[in-house]
C-alpha positions in Angstrom: -1.5 -6.3 -39.9 -2.4 -8.8 -42.5 0.7 -11.0 -42.0 0.4 -14.7 -42.5 1.8 -15.5 -39.1 1.8 -13.6 -35.7 5.6 -14.3 -35.6 6.1 -12.1 -38.6 4.2 -9.2 -37.0 6.0 -9.6 -33.7 9.5 -9.8 -35.3 8.7 -6.8 -37.5 7.1 -4.4 -35.1 8.6 -5.3 -31.7 12.2 -4.9 -30.7 12.2 -5.2 -26.9 15.2 -6.2 -25.0 15.6 -7.0 -21.3 16.7 -3.4 -20.6 13.5 -2.0 -22.4 11.3 -4.3 -20.3 13.1 -3.3 -17.1 12.7 0.4 -17.9 9.0 0.0 -18.6 8.4 -1.8 -15.4 10.2 1.0 -13.5 8.0 3.5 -15.3 4.8 1.7 -14.5 5.9 1.4 -10.8 6.5 5.1 -10.7 3.1 5.8 -12.1 1.5 3.5 -9.6 3.3 5.2 -6.7 2.2 8.6 -8.0 -1.4 7.5 -8.2 -1.3 6.2 -4.6 0.1 9.5 -3.4 -2.6 11.4 -5.2 -5.3 9.2 -3.7 -3.7 9.7 -0.2 -3.8 13.5 -0.7 -7.5 13.3 -1.7 -8.3 10.9 1.2 -9.4 8.1 -1.1 -8.5 4.5 -0.8 -6.4 3.1 -3.7 -8.3 0.7 -6.0 -6.7 -2.7 -6.5 -7.6 -5.6 -8.7 -8.5 -7.6 -5.6 -11.6 -5.4 -5.2 -13.1 -6.7 -8.4 -14.6 -10.1 -9.0 -15.2 -11.9 -12.3 -18.7 -13.3 -12.7 
């Protein structure tokens, strides 16, 4: 953003509180659960990060 310090950017453009973070985690969990249900309906195995390896 052109600010002299990352702290200026974060303080200006982010305003997250504990409740906001908790709500976002619940939303992400809901999306993950929905994806797993869709994969089950298709008969596919859910992909996890454990299936990938960094080289």
